[in-house]
TORKOL-4160 file (C-alpha; in steps of 0.2 Angstrom, whole numbers, padded with zeros to 4 digits, m for minus):
273
<pt num="1" X="0223" Y="0208" Z="0273"/>
<pt num="2" X="0215" Y="0191" Z="0277"/>
<pt num="3" X="0214" Y="0187" Z="0259"/>
<pt num="4" X="0233" Y="0191" Z="0257"/>
<pt num="5" X="0237" Y="0181" Z="0272"/>
<pt num="6" X="0227" Y="0166" Z="0265"/>
<pt num="7" X="0235" Y="0168" Z="0248"/>
<pt num="8" X="0252" Y="0168" Z="0257"/>
<pt num="9" X="0248" Y="0152" Z="0267"/>
<pt num="10" X="0242" Y="0143" Z="0251"/>
<pt num="11" X="0257" Y="0148" Z="0242"/>
<pt num="12" X="0269" Y="0142" Z="0256"/>
<pt num="13" X="0259" Y="0126" Z="0256"/>
<pt num="14" X="0261" Y="0124" Z="0237"/>
<pt num="15" X="0279" Y="0127" Z="0238"/>
<pt num="16" X="0281" Y="0115" Z="0252"/>
<pt num="17" X="0272" Y="0102" Z="0242"/>
<pt num="18" X="0282" Y="0106" Z="0226"/>
<pt num="19" X="0299" Y="0103" Z="0236"/>
<pt num="20" X="0292" Y="0087" Z="0243"/>
<pt num="21" X="0287" Y="0081" Z="0226"/>
<pt num="22" X="0304" Y="0085" Z="0218"/>
<pt num="23" X="0313" Y="0070" Z="0224"/>
<pt num="24" X="0299" Y="0058" Z="0217"/>
<pt num="25" X="0299" Y="0067" Z="0201"/>
<pt num="26" X="0318" Y="0066" Z="0199"/>
<pt num="27" X="0318" Y="0048" Z="0204"/>
<pt num="28" X="0304" Y="0044" Z="0192"/>
<pt num="29" X="0314" Y="0052" Z="0178"/>
<pt num="30" X="0329" Y="0042" Z="0183"/>
<pt num="31" X="0318" Y="0026" Z="0183"/>
<pt num="32" X="0311" Y="0031" Z="0166"/>
<pt num="33" X="0328" Y="0034" Z="0158"/>
<pt num="34" X="0336" Y="0018" Z="0166"/>
<pt num="35" X="0321" Y="0008" Z="0161"/>
<pt num="36" X="0322" Y="0013" Z="0143"/>
<pt num="37" X="0340" Y="0009" Z="0143"/>
<pt num="38" X="0336" Y="m0008" Z="0150"/>
<pt num="39" X="0322" Y="m0011" Z="0138"/>
<pt num="40" X="0334" Y="m0008" Z="0123"/>
<pt num="41" X="0347" Y="m0019" Z="0131"/>
<pt num="42" X="0334" Y="m0033" Z="0133"/>
<pt num="43" X="0328" Y="m0031" Z="0115"/>
<pt num="44" X="0346" Y="m0033" Z="0109"/>
<pt num="45" X="0348" Y="m0048" Z="0120"/>
<pt num="46" X="0332" Y="m0056" Z="0113"/>
<pt num="47" X="0337" Y="m0052" Z="0095"/>
<pt num="48" X="0354" Y="m0060" Z="0098"/>
<pt num="49" X="0345" Y="m0075" Z="0106"/>
<pt num="50" X="0334" Y="m0078" Z="0092"/>
<pt num="51" X="0348" Y="m0075" Z="0080"/>
<pt num="52" X="0358" Y="m0089" Z="0087"/>
<pt num="53" X="0342" Y="m0101" Z="0088"/>
<pt num="54" X="0334" Y="m0108" Z="0073"/>
<pt num="55" X="0316" Y="m0102" Z="0077"/>
<pt num="56" X="0302" Y="m0098" Z="0065"/>
<pt num="57" X="0306" Y="m0080" Z="0059"/>
<pt num="58" X="0287" Y="m0076" Z="0060"/>
<pt num="59" X="0288" Y="m0081" Z="0079"/>
<pt num="60" X="0304" Y="m0071" Z="0082"/>
<pt num="61" X="0297" Y="m0055" Z="0074"/>
<pt num="62" X="0280" Y="m0057" Z="0084"/>
<pt num="63" X="0288" Y="m0060" Z="0101"/>
<pt num="64" X="0301" Y="m0046" Z="0099"/>
<pt num="65" X="0287" Y="m0034" Z="0096"/>
<pt num="66" X="0276" Y="m0041" Z="0110"/>
<pt num="67" X="0291" Y="m0041" Z="0123"/>
<pt num="68" X="0296" Y="m0023" Z="0119"/>
<pt num="69" X="0278" Y="m0016" Z="0121"/>
<pt num="70" X="0275" Y="m0026" Z="0137"/>
<pt num="71" X="0291" Y="m0020" Z="0145"/>
<pt num="72" X="0286" Y="m0002" Z="0140"/>
<pt num="73" X="0269" Y="m0004" Z="0148"/>
<pt num="74" X="0277" Y="m0011" Z="0164"/>
<pt num="75" X="0289" Y="0004" Z="0164"/>
<pt num="76" X="0275" Y="0016" Z="0163"/>
<pt num="77" X="0266" Y="0008" Z="0178"/>
<pt num="78" X="0282" Y="0009" Z="0189"/>
<pt num="79" X="0285" Y="0028" Z="0184"/>
<pt num="80" X="0267" Y="0033" Z="0187"/>
<pt num="81" X="0267" Y="0024" Z="0204"/>
<pt num="82" X="0283" Y="0033" Z="0209"/>
<pt num="83" X="0275" Y="0049" Z="0205"/>
<pt num="84" X="0263" Y="0046" Z="0219"/>
<pt num="85" X="0248" Y="0038" Z="0211"/>
<pt num="86" X="0242" Y="0024" Z="0222"/>
<pt num="87" X="0240" Y="0007" Z="0215"/>
<pt num="88" X="0222" Y="0006" Z="0218"/>
<pt num="89" X="0219" Y="0022" Z="0209"/>
<pt num="90" X="0231" Y="0017" Z="0195"/>
<pt num="91" X="0221" Y="0001" Z="0193"/>
<pt num="92" X="0205" Y="0011" Z="0192"/>
<pt num="93" X="0212" Y="0023" Z="0180"/>
<pt num="94" X="0220" Y="0010" Z="0169"/>
<pt num="95" X="0203" Y="0001" Z="0169"/>
<pt num="96" X="0194" Y="0016" Z="0164"/>
<pt num="97" X="0207" Y="0021" Z="0151"/>
<pt num="98" X="0208" Y="0003" Z="0145"/>
<pt num="99" X="0189" Y="0004" Z="0141"/>
<pt num="100" X="0190" Y="0020" Z="0133"/>
<pt num="101" X="0205" Y="0015" Z="0123"/>
<pt num="102" X="0197" Y="m0001" Z="0118"/>
<pt num="103" X="0182" Y="0007" Z="0111"/>
<pt num="104" X="0193" Y="0020" Z="0102"/>
<pt num="105" X="0205" Y="0007" Z="0096"/>
<pt num="106" X="0194" Y="m0007" Z="0090"/>
<pt num="107" X="0204" Y="m0009" Z="0074"/>
<pt num="108" X="0220" Y="m0010" Z="0083"/>
<pt num="109" X="0214" Y="m0023" Z="0095"/>
<pt num="110" X="0207" Y="m0033" Z="0079"/>
<pt num="111" X="0224" Y="m0031" Z="0072"/>
<pt num="112" X="0232" Y="m0038" Z="0087"/>
<pt num="113" X="0220" Y="m0053" Z="0088"/>
<pt num="114" X="0224" Y="m0055" Z="0069"/>
<pt num="115" X="0242" Y="m0056" Z="0073"/>
<pt num="116" X="0239" Y="m0069" Z="0086"/>
<pt num="117" X="0229" Y="m0080" Z="0074"/>
<pt num="118" X="0243" Y="m0078" Z="0060"/>
<pt num="119" X="0255" Y="m0084" Z="0073"/>
<pt num="120" X="0245" Y="m0099" Z="0078"/>
<pt num="121" X="0238" Y="m0105" Z="0062"/>
<pt num="122" X="0253" Y="m0099" Z="0051"/>
<pt num="123" X="0245" Y="m0096" Z="0034"/>
<pt num="124" X="0261" Y="m0089" Z="0029"/>
<pt num="125" X="0279" Y="m0085" Z="0036"/>
<pt num="126" X="0293" Y="m0073" Z="0033"/>
<pt num="127" X="0300" Y="m0076" Z="0015"/>
<pt num="128" X="0284" Y="m0083" Z="0008"/>
<pt num="129" X="0276" Y="m0075" Z="m0008"/>
<pt num="130" X="0258" Y="m0071" Z="m0005"/>
<pt num="131" X="0243" Y="m0062" Z="m0013"/>
<pt num="132" X="0232" Y="m0054" Z="0000"/>
<pt num="133" X="0221" Y="m0038" Z="0000"/>
<pt num="134" X="0224" Y="m0035" Z="m0019"/>
<pt num="135" X="0243" Y="m0035" Z="m0015"/>
<pt num="136" X="0256" Y="m0047" Z="m0021"/>
<pt num="137" X="0273" Y="m0048" Z="m0012"/>
<pt num="138" X="0286" Y="m0057" Z="m0002"/>
<pt num="139" X="0283" Y="m0057" Z="0017"/>
<pt num="140" X="0296" Y="m0046" Z="0025"/>
<pt num="141" X="0291" Y="m0044" Z="0043"/>
<pt num="142" X="0276" Y="m0049" Z="0054"/>
<pt num="143" X="0273" Y="m0038" Z="0069"/>
<pt num="144" X="0259" Y="m0038" Z="0082"/>
<pt num="145" X="0248" Y="m0026" Z="0072"/>
<pt num="146" X="0253" Y="m0027" Z="0054"/>
<pt num="147" X="0263" Y="m0037" Z="0041"/>
<pt num="148" X="0275" Y="m0030" Z="0029"/>
<pt num="149" X="0276" Y="m0036" Z="0011"/>
<pt num="150" X="0290" Y="m0032" Z="m0002"/>
<pt num="151" X="0281" Y="m0030" Z="m0019"/>
<pt num="152" X="0288" Y="m0034" Z="m0036"/>
<pt num="153" X="0294" Y="m0015" Z="m0038"/>
<pt num="154" X="0303" Y="m0016" Z="m0021"/>
<pt num="155" X="0290" Y="m0006" Z="m0012"/>
<pt num="156" X="0285" Y="m0010" Z="0005"/>
<pt num="157" X="0266" Y="m0013" Z="0008"/>
<pt num="158" X="0260" Y="m0013" Z="0026"/>
<pt num="159" X="0244" Y="m0023" Z="0028"/>
<pt num="160" X="0234" Y="m0023" Z="0045"/>
<pt num="161" X="0234" Y="m0041" Z="0053"/>
<pt num="162" X="0215" Y="m0039" Z="0056"/>
<pt num="163" X="0212" Y="m0038" Z="0037"/>
<pt num="164" X="0224" Y="m0052" Z="0033"/>
<pt num="165" X="0217" Y="m0064" Z="0046"/>
<pt num="166" X="0199" Y="m0061" Z="0040"/>
<pt num="167" X="0203" Y="m0060" Z="0021"/>
<pt num="168" X="0208" Y="m0072" Z="0007"/>
<pt num="169" X="0226" Y="m0076" Z="0006"/>
<pt num="170" X="0235" Y="m0085" Z="m0008"/>
<pt num="171" X="0252" Y="m0093" Z="m0002"/>
<pt num="172" X="0263" Y="m0097" Z="m0017"/>
<pt num="173" X="0276" Y="m0105" Z="m0007"/>
<pt num="174" X="0266" Y="m0117" Z="0004"/>
<pt num="175" X="0270" Y="m0131" Z="m0009"/>
<pt num="176" X="0287" Y="m0134" Z="m0016"/>
<pt num="177" X="0280" Y="m0134" Z="m0034"/>
<pt num="178" X="0269" Y="m0123" Z="m0044"/>
<pt num="179" X="0259" Y="m0126" Z="m0060"/>
<pt num="180" X="0260" Y="m0113" Z="m0074"/>
<pt num="181" X="0247" Y="m0109" Z="m0087"/>
<pt num="182" X="0251" Y="m0101" Z="m0103"/>
<pt num="183" X="0238" Y="m0097" Z="m0117"/>
<pt num="184" X="0243" Y="m0094" Z="m0135"/>
<pt num="185" X="0232" Y="m0092" Z="m0151"/>
<pt num="186" X="0236" Y="m0099" Z="m0168"/>
<pt num="187" X="0228" Y="m0095" Z="m0185"/>
<pt num="188" X="0215" Y="m0107" Z="m0191"/>
<pt num="189" X="0226" Y="m0111" Z="m0206"/>
<pt num="190" X="0240" Y="m0117" Z="m0194"/>
<pt num="191" X="0244" Y="m0135" Z="m0190"/>
<pt num="192" X="0237" Y="m0138" Z="m0172"/>
<pt num="193" X="0247" Y="m0154" Z="m0170"/>
<pt num="194" X="0263" Y="m0146" Z="m0175"/>
<pt num="195" X="0260" Y="m0131" Z="m0163"/>
<pt num="196" X="0256" Y="m0143" Z="m0148"/>
<pt num="197" X="0272" Y="m0153" Z="m0152"/>
<pt num="198" X="0283" Y="m0137" Z="m0152"/>
<pt num="199" X="0275" Y="m0131" Z="m0135"/>
<pt num="200" X="0279" Y="m0148" Z="m0127"/>
<pt num="201" X="0297" Y="m0148" Z="m0135"/>
<pt num="202" X="0300" Y="m0131" Z="m0127"/>
<pt num="203" X="0296" Y="m0139" Z="m0110"/>
<pt num="204" X="0306" Y="m0154" Z="m0113"/>
<pt num="205" X="0321" Y="m0143" Z="m0118"/>
<pt num="206" X="0321" Y="m0133" Z="m0102"/>
<pt num="207" X="0329" Y="m0141" Z="m0087"/>
<pt num="208" X="0319" Y="m0131" Z="m0074"/>
<pt num="209" X="0302" Y="m0137" Z="m0080"/>
<pt num="210" X="0297" Y="m0154" Z="m0072"/>
<pt num="211" X="0295" Y="m0169" Z="m0082"/>
<pt num="212" X="0284" Y="m0177" Z="m0069"/>
<pt num="213" X="0270" Y="m0172" Z="m0069"/>
<pt num="214" X="0272" Y="m0170" Z="m0088"/>
<pt num="215" X="0267" Y="m0154" Z="m0097"/>
<pt num="216" X="0251" Y="m0154" Z="m0106"/>
<pt num="217" X="0243" Y="m0145" Z="m0121"/>
<pt num="218" X="0225" Y="m0143" Z="m0125"/>
<pt num="219" X="0214" Y="m0134" Z="m0137"/>
<pt num="220" X="0206" Y="m0122" Z="m0125"/>
<pt num="221" X="0194" Y="m0112" Z="m0136"/>
<pt num="222" X="0190" Y="m0109" Z="m0154"/>
<pt num="223" X="0190" Y="m0090" Z="m0154"/>
<pt num="224" X="0183" Y="m0078" Z="m0167"/>
<pt num="225" X="0200" Y="m0076" Z="m0176"/>
<pt num="226" X="0211" Y="m0090" Z="m0168"/>
<pt num="227" X="0213" Y="m0107" Z="m0161"/>
<pt num="228" X="0218" Y="m0104" Z="m0143"/>
<pt num="229" X="0230" Y="m0117" Z="m0135"/>
<pt num="230" X="0233" Y="m0119" Z="m0116"/>
<pt num="231" X="0250" Y="m0126" Z="m0110"/>
<pt num="232" X="0251" Y="m0132" Z="m0092"/>
<pt num="233" X="0268" Y="m0136" Z="m0084"/>
<pt num="234" X="0275" Y="m0138" Z="m0067"/>
<pt num="235" X="0291" Y="m0130" Z="m0060"/>
<pt num="236" X="0299" Y="m0128" Z="m0043"/>
<pt num="237" X="0294" Y="m0112" Z="m0034"/>
<pt num="238" X="0311" Y="m0104" Z="m0034"/>
<pt num="239" X="0313" Y="m0106" Z="m0053"/>
<pt num="240" X="0295" Y="m0104" Z="m0058"/>
<pt num="241" X="0296" Y="m0086" Z="m0066"/>
<pt num="242" X="0311" Y="m0089" Z="m0076"/>
<pt num="243" X="0304" Y="m0104" Z="m0083"/>
<pt num="244" X="0287" Y="m0095" Z="m0087"/>
<pt num="245" X="0295" Y="m0081" Z="m0096"/>
<pt num="246" X="0306" Y="m0093" Z="m0106"/>
<pt num="247" X="0291" Y="m0102" Z="m0112"/>
<pt num="248" X="0283" Y="m0086" Z="m0118"/>
<pt num="249" X="0299" Y="m0080" Z="m0127"/>
<pt num="250" X="0303" Y="m0097" Z="m0135"/>
<pt num="251" X="0285" Y="m0100" Z="m0141"/>
<pt num="252" X="0286" Y="m0084" Z="m0151"/>
<pt num="253" X="0303" Y="m0088" Z="m0158"/>
<pt num="254" X="0299" Y="m0106" Z="m0163"/>
<pt num="255" X="0282" Y="m0102" Z="m0170"/>
<pt num="256" X="0290" Y="m0090" Z="m0181"/>
<pt num="257" X="0303" Y="m0103" Z="m0187"/>
<pt num="258" X="0289" Y="m0115" Z="m0191"/>
<pt num="259" X="0278" Y="m0102" Z="m0200"/>
<pt num="260" X="0264" Y="m0104" Z="m0187"/>
<pt num="261" X="0254" Y="m0088" Z="m0186"/>
<pt num="262" X="0250" Y="m0080" Z="m0170"/>
<pt num="263" X="0234" Y="m0069" Z="m0175"/>
<pt num="264" X="0233" Y="m0051" Z="m0168"/>
<pt num="265" X="0218" Y="m0039" Z="m0170"/>
<pt num="266" X="0218" Y="m0029" Z="m0186"/>
<pt num="267" X="0209" Y="m0013" Z="m0191"/>
<pt num="268" X="0204" Y="m0011" Z="m0209"/>
<pt num="269" X="0200" Y="0007" Z="m0214"/>
<pt num="270" X="0190" Y="0010" Z="m0229"/>
<pt num="271" X="0190" Y="0027" Z="m0239"/>
<pt num="272" X="0174" Y="0036" Z="m0240"/>
<pt num="273" X="0167" Y="0038" Z="m0257"/>
């Protein structure tokens, strides 16, 4: 009987504590829902603010991500405090959790630090074409932890900022102009001077290839079966690839017209006796 009486007392006390906790739980849920709505509203306002101002897109993307995460952390703190967790206990809990999470998420922290370094030193910005971590593409978005690239095939490549900030980066848009290099081989019986003149004329005829600095042609190598010529020319970044492909196509067409041979590997098969 005593055990039953003790059980009933504990049950009554638990029910009483539960009903005392219900208002805090309901208020915490309301705070959570209203807080998420306010965060979405603030994010939209921040987006509109940056949209009206002419800020660096890299800075805009980074700050938007940072503000959203910071507001959600603040909301979590308010909700947990409303549920009855004391501030001192919350600080201790957050400190312990922060240490554990920091050890578990060293990579994420490195990515965050990498994002800050990218923002500060600006090795690239949104819209730049870069080569990094073995991937070539245009920078689509820079967030706190990662950077998104649009590749040639219109795929989206996501690279952690930690790797980007610690690795080699080639930024093709840092300068207004870009130098192209095109190698072509001609037969040993072909006229080298004529071939060089044709290559230079191709560059002179194309409006997107810069005349200053002037294009140059060199004999780069005397190969086993060909004399290898190297053409170097300059073009604006935005028209570089069309100019590059034009040079390749025109070289083949004009060499054919001039009777200049472009050697290719050949295999001779002998019949066995």
